[in-house]
C-alpha positions in Angstrom: -17.1 -50.5 25.7 -14.6 -48.2 27.3 -12.1 -48.7 24.4 -14.9 -48.0 21.8 -15.8 -44.8 23.6 -12.2 -43.7 23.6 -11.9 -44.3 19.9 -15.0 -42.2 19.3 -13.6 -39.4 21.4 -10.3 -39.5 19.5 -12.2 -39.4 16.2 -14.3 -36.4 17.4 -11.2 -34.7 18.7 -9.5 -35.2 15.3 -12.4 -33.8 13.5 -12.5 -30.7 15.8 -8.8 -30.2 15.3 -9.1 -30.5 11.6 -11.9 -28.0 11.4 -10.0 -25.6 13.7 -7.0 -26.0 11.5 -8.9 -25.2 8.4 -10.5 -22.2 10.0 -7.1 -20.9 11.2 -5.6 -21.4 7.8 -8.5 -19.6 6.1 -8.6 -16.7 8.6 -5.0 -16.1 9.4 -2.6 -17.7 6.9 -1.5 -17.0 3.4 -1.5 -19.6 0.6 1.7 -21.7 0.4 4.6 -20.4 -1.7 4.1 -22.8 -4.6 0.7 -21.2 -5.3 2.5 -18.1 -6.5 4.0 -20.0 -9.4 0.4 -20.8 -10.6 -0.6 -17.1 -10.7 -0.5 -15.2 -14.0 2.2 -12.6 -14.5 1.0 -9.0 -14.3 1.1 -6.9 -17.5 3.9 -4.3 -17.0 3.3 -1.0 -18.8 5.7 0.0 -21.5 6.4 2.8 -24.0 3.8 5.5 -24.4 2.0 4.4 -21.3 1.6 6.4 -18.1 1.2 4.9 -14.6 0.0 6.8 -11.6 0.8 5.2 -8.3 -1.1 6.3 -5.1 0.6 5.8 -1.8 -1.1 6.4 1.5 2.2 7.0 3.3 5.8 7.4 2.4 7.1 3.9 1.8 4.0 2.1 0.8 4.7 2.6 -2.9 8.1 0.9 -2.6 6.9 -1.8 -0.2 4.0 -2.8 -2.5 5.3 -1.9 -5.9 9.0 -1.0 -5.9 9.9 -3.6 -8.5 6.9 -2.7 -10.6 7.9 0.9 -10.6 11.5 0.0 -11.6 10.5 -2.3 -14.4 7.8 0.0 -15.8 10.3 2.8 -16.2 12.8 0.5 -17.8 10.1 -0.6 -20.2 9.6 3.0 -21.3 6.5 3.9 -19.2 6.2 7.2 -17.4 5.5 6.7 -13.7 3.9 9.3 -11.4 4.0 8.7 -7.7 1.4 10.5 -5.5 1.7 10.5 -1.8 -1.7 11.1 -0.1 -0.1 11.9 3.3 3.4 12.7 4.4 3.2 10.1 7.2 3.2 12.9 9.8 1.1 11.1 12.3 3.4 8.1 13.2 3.9 8.4 17.0 6.7 5.9 17.6 9.0 7.0 14.7 8.5 10.6 15.7 9.2 9.8 19.4 12.4 8.0 18.2 13.5 10.7 15.8 13.1 13.6 18.2 13.8 11.7 21.5 10.6 12.9 23.0 7.9 11.0 24.9 5.4 13.7 23.8 6.4 15.1 20.4 5.1 18.6 19.6 2.9 19.5 16.6 6.0 20.9 14.9 7.9 17.7 15.5 5.2 15.8 13.6 5.4 18.3 10.7 9.2 18.0 10.7 8.8 14.2 10.5 6.6 14.8 7.5 9.4 16.7 5.8 11.9 14.0 6.7 9.7 11.3 5.1 9.4 13.4 2.0 13.1 13.4 1.7 13.3 9.7 2.2 10.7 9.2 -0.5 12.7 11.2 -3.0 15.8 9.2 -2.2 14.0 5.9 -2.5 12.3 6.7 -5.7 15.5 8.1 -7.3 17.0 4.6 -6.9 14.0 3.2 -8.7 14.3 5.7 -11.5 11.5 8.1 -10.8 12.2 11.7 -11.8 11.8 14.2 -8.9 9.2 16.2 -11.0 7.1 13.0 -11.1 6.7 12.9 -7.3 3.6 14.6 -5.9 3.0 15.3 -2.3 -0.7 16.1 -1.5 -0.1 16.8 2.2 -3.3 15.4 3.7 -3.4 14.2 7.3 -1.8 10.9 8.3 -4.4 8.7 10.1 -7.1 11.1 8.9 -8.0 9.9 5.4 -10.9 7.7 6.6 -12.4 10.8 8.4 -12.2 12.8 5.2 -14.0 10.1 3.3 -16.7 9.3 5.9 -17.3 12.5 7.9 -15.3 15.5 6.7 -16.3 15.8 3.1 -16.9 19.5 3.3 -16.0 20.5 6.8 -12.2 20.6 7.5 -10.7 17.9 9.6 -8.0 18.9 12.2 -5.0 16.5 12.6 -4.5 15.5 16.2 -0.8 15.3 15.5 0.1 18.4 13.5 -2.9 20.4 14.9 -3.5 21.7 11.4 -6.8 21.7 9.4 -4.9 22.6 6.2 -1.6 21.4 4.7 1.4 23.2 6.4 3.7 22.0 3.6 4.5 24.6 0.9 5.2 21.9 -1.6 1.7 20.3 -1.4 0.1 19.8 -4.8 -2.5 22.4 -3.7 -0.9 24.9 -1.4 -2.6 25.4 1.9 -5.3 22.9 0.9 -8.0 22.5 3.5 -8.4 19.0 4.9 -11.7 17.9 3.3 -12.7 14.9 1.3 -14.0 17.1 -1.4 -10.5 18.7 -1.8 -8.7 15.4 -1.8 -11.0 14.0 -4.6 -10.4 17.2 -6.5 -6.7 16.9 -6.3 -6.8 13.2 -7.4 -9.0 14.2 -10.4 -6.7 17.0 -11.4 -3.7 14.6 -11.4 -5.6 12.0 -13.5 -6.9 14.6 -16.0 -3.4 16.0 -16.4 -1.5 12.7 -16.8 -4.2 10.5 -18.4 -2.9 7.2 -17.1 -3.8 3.9 -18.6 -2.8 2.1 -15.4 -3.5 3.2 -11.8 -1.8 1.4 -8.8 -3.2 1.9 -5.3 -3.6 0.4 -1.9 -6.2 -2.4 -1.5 -9.7 -2.2 0.0 -9.0 -5.2 2.4 -5.9 -3.7 3.9 -6.3 -3.3 7.6 -4.9 0.2 7.9 -7.7 2.8 7.6 -5.6 5.2 5.5 -5.0 2.4 3.0 -8.7 1.5 2.7 -9.7 5.2 2.4 -7.1 5.8 -0.3 -8.6 2.9 -2.2 -12.1 4.4 -1.8 -11.0 7.8 -2.9 -9.1 6.5 -6.0 -11.9 4.1 -7.0 -14.6 6.8 -6.6 -12.7 9.4 -8.5 -12.0 7.1 -11.4 -15.6 6.0 -11.4 -16.9 9.6 -11.5 -14.3 10.7 -14.1 -16.3 11.0 -17.4 -13.3 10.9 -19.6 -11.4 8.2 -17.8 -8.4 6.7 -19.6 -7.7 4.0 -17.0 -7.8 0.5 -18.4 -6.2 -1.4 -15.6 -6.2 -0.9 -11.8 -3.6 -2.8 -9.7 -3.9 -2.9 -5.9 -1.1 -3.8 -3.4 -1.7 -5.2 0.1 0.5 -4.1 3.0 -1.3 -4.5 6.3 -3.1 -7.7 6.9 -2.8 -10.2 9.8 0.1 -12.6 9.4 0.9 -11.2 5.9 3.3 -11.8 4.3 3.8 -15.2 5.9 6.2 -16.0 7.5 7.3 -12.5 8.5 10.8 -11.0 8.6 13.6 -10.9 6.1 13.3 -14.0 3.9 14.6 -13.2 0.5 14.2 -16.8 -0.7 10.5 -16.8 0.0 7.4 -15.6 -2.0 4.5 -13.3 -1.2 1.3 -15.2 -1.5 -2.2 -13.7 -0.8 -4.0 -14.4 2.4 -6.3 -17.5 2.0 -9.3 -15.5 3.1 -8.9 -13.1 0.1 -8.6 -15.6 -2.7 -12.3 -16.1 -3.4 -13.3 -12.6 -4.0 -14.1 -11.1 -7.5 -10.6 -10.1 -8.3 -7.6 -11.8 -9.9 -4.3 -12.1 -8.0 -1.3 -11.6 -10.2 2.4 -11.7 -9.5 5.5 -9.8 -10.6 8.5 -12.1 -10.3 11.6 -10.0 -9.5 15.1 -10.6 -10.9 18.1 -10.5 -8.5 18.9 -7.0 -9.7 15.3 -5.8 -9.1 15.2 -7.3 -5.7 18.5 -5.6 -4.8 17.2 -2.2 -6.0 14.0 -2.6 -4.1 15.9 -3.4 -0.9 18.2 -0.4 -1.5 15.2 1.9 -2.0 13.5 0.6 1.2 16.7 1.3 3.2 16.2 5.0 2.5 13.2 5.0 4.8 15.4 5.2 7.9 12.8 6.8 10.1 10.6 3.7 9.7 13.5 1.2 10.0 14.4 2.6 13.4 11.2 1.1 14.8 11.6 -2.7 15.2 8.0 -3.7 14.3 8.1 -1.5 11.2 11.5 -2.8 10.1 10.1 -6.4 10.4 7.1 -5.4 8.2 9.3 -3.7 5.6 11.8 -6.7 5.5 8.9 -9.0 4.9 8.3 -7.5 1.5 11.9 -8.1 0.2 11.0 -11.3 -1.5 11.0 -13.0 -4.8 7.8 -11.4 -6.1 5.3 -8.6 -5.7 1.6 -9.3 -5.5 -1.3 -7.4 -7.0 -5.1 -7.7 -7.0 -6.0 -6.7 -10.6 -9.1 -5.0 -11.9 -9.5 -4.4 -15.6 -12.5 -3.7 -17.9 -13.4 -7.4 -18.0 -13.3 -8.1 -14.2 -15.2 -4.9 -13.5 -18.1 -5.9 -15.8 -18.5 -9.1 -13.8 -18.5 -7.4 -10.3 
């Protein structure tokens, strides 16, 4: 009887461990590398096409879509890169750059200028013309507030202490920090360049600026009566244990988190050549202010892999949403 009870307990324990393992995999792990080979290849724009890429911060565009930018340009497409913020609210990198425990408001603004310069250097490596780089100048760590609470009333950045852009090269000079103004800037850019493809951060990213950027871009395209956008590609940067495993592993692949594979979107890959991977790495090395922070460097290194990953929405998938 004792032996029989022990076997029953072992079986129950095994079942519990199996269920716990499945839960852990679904909640916290990405699909295995081989699954990437089963994903369709993303359609890369070519001649006579325009792509507008929206980046919440300076480096997200290269982390999520550096290879895509490079190949699109070499295919003959025109690529416009739009930075929603100048990344002027990152405490640790600003502390490191200015050697201050309590950086001043001007220090944060100066860090924004530094990150603009890093973006120009990185995108130059990927083939983007400087005239095709747009800095909107909205507040880092404040985009969610613009979307949720400060649609018409100006938001003040707790870092720069500004409620309007202090950067003379902002798309709209001295633009007040409101959601209404950000939507207006996005719409003006779309109307001017009439892209067939838009690339942006993803709605399930765990950084609030990334989610809010997705919301602003999605809303603006939806409300644009003369929209020319045929495809929307979304890149994921911040998600628990993503990419898995973390760190510099150039021989590995970026696979989607298991929890995000059953939603109404198709995951597609861009397989990178050796040359494309080298260019992407070289471009990311220009973001020195971020690489000086160990946790950020580990994150950046994790995206120097054999492929890039995109959640894709087109006219067909949107009709089934």
